[in-house]
N, C-alpha and C positions, 0 to 999 in steps of 0.2 A: 779353613778360613781364617782369613786377620780379621781382627775388629780394630785394628790398630792401623787407619790410612790418614795421609794427610788431604783435606778437604778444600775444594775452595768454590768461592760464586762463579757461577756462568758470567757474571757480570764486572769481576775484576778485570785488571790489565794483566795482558803477558809480561810486563814490568815485574806482577805480583807471581806470577807462575814461575817467572826466570829464576827469581830470589827463593822461592820455595825449593825450587829444583836445585839450585846449589845448597842453601843450607842444609839441607834433608838428604844428598844424595840422591834423588828419586829417579824413577823410572817414566810414573804416572801419576797423575793427580784426579781426583775425583770432584768431576763439580757436581754441589749438591745444593739444591734448593728447596724448602719445606719436607726439608728430611727424605727427599727422593733424589736419587742422583739422574741428572740432565746429559752427563756427558762424561768422556773421557779424555784427558790431554794427555800425551805420552811426549816424552823429551823428542822425541824424534820428529812430533809432529812442532812442538816449538821450534825445534832447529831448522825444519821447513820452510817455518813462516819466516825468520831470520834469515836463511842461507842465501838468498839470493845477491845479497845486499853485501855479503861478507867481501871482504878485502877490494872493495871499489871506494873510489873516491868520494862516493856519497853514501860511502856507509854510515857514518856517524848520524847523520841526519835523517836518513830514511832507518836506523836502527829504532831511534830514537820515536820514529813515526809508527813502528811498526810494533814496538812494544805498548805502544799506548792504546792498542787494539783490545779489544776485550776478548777474553777466553771462550766466548760461546761462538765468536767468528772462526776459531780454529778447532775448537774439539771434537771430537768423534759424538753425532749425536744418535747415531746407530751404534749400540754395545751389546753385548751378551749380558740377559740377565737371567738368575735361579732365583727359586725360592729356598730358604735357608732348609728344608725339608725333602731338597731335592737329591735324586741317588747320587753317589759321586761318580758313577758311570755316565753319568750324562755330561760333567764337568769333563771326564776325562775327554769323550769325543771332540767335544770343542778343542781343548788343548793338544790332541794329535795333529788335529787340520792347522792349527796356530798358536804355536808355541808363543808366542809374544802377545798372545790376546790379554786383555784384563776383564774377568767375570765381575759383574757388580751381583752380590747376594743381598735379596730383598726378604724383607721379615712379610708375615701376614698383611701387615698395613700398606707393603709397599715401600715402606720405609726402607733406605741403604742402609745395611747393619754389619756390611764387611766385603772384604775383596777376595779374588781368589788368581794367583797368577800361575804359570807351568813351574816359576822357583818354587812356590810354597807347597804345590802339590809334591812335586819331587822330595823336597823337606818332610813331609808327612811320610812319606814311603819311606824313606831312608830311614829315620826313626821308627815307624811300624816295622820293619825288618830287622832294623836291631833289636827289638824287644820280643821278636819273634826267635831269631837267634840266641838270646838270651834264657829264654823261658826255654829253650830244648834241651839247654844245658845243666 
């Protein structure tokens, strides 16, 4: 998992989320409150919220109104979560079925302490395979 992820309050406006997506070139944001994950906002969610108004005459006005919405109005409130000591095979099962899933990792207190995505898991396996190959030679 990565312990370094961008989090945002569920009460922030979509404008702040849009700026965070742009500034950090992200595909997801984790909405955190009281150290607990409250939801996941993906770039696709944000685009979907804005897209009905793209390239229309009222785009600018509606875009501003949409960007004023709160994160909790658009984010996924149901998301995958595992304890930090869960077996990696459990995480693999989720990612096999949904390669774009964002999995929240909680510590024993239920506080959000990390994130796993398919890209992170693939990078882990790639590194692990390279180490095995190097140790065999």
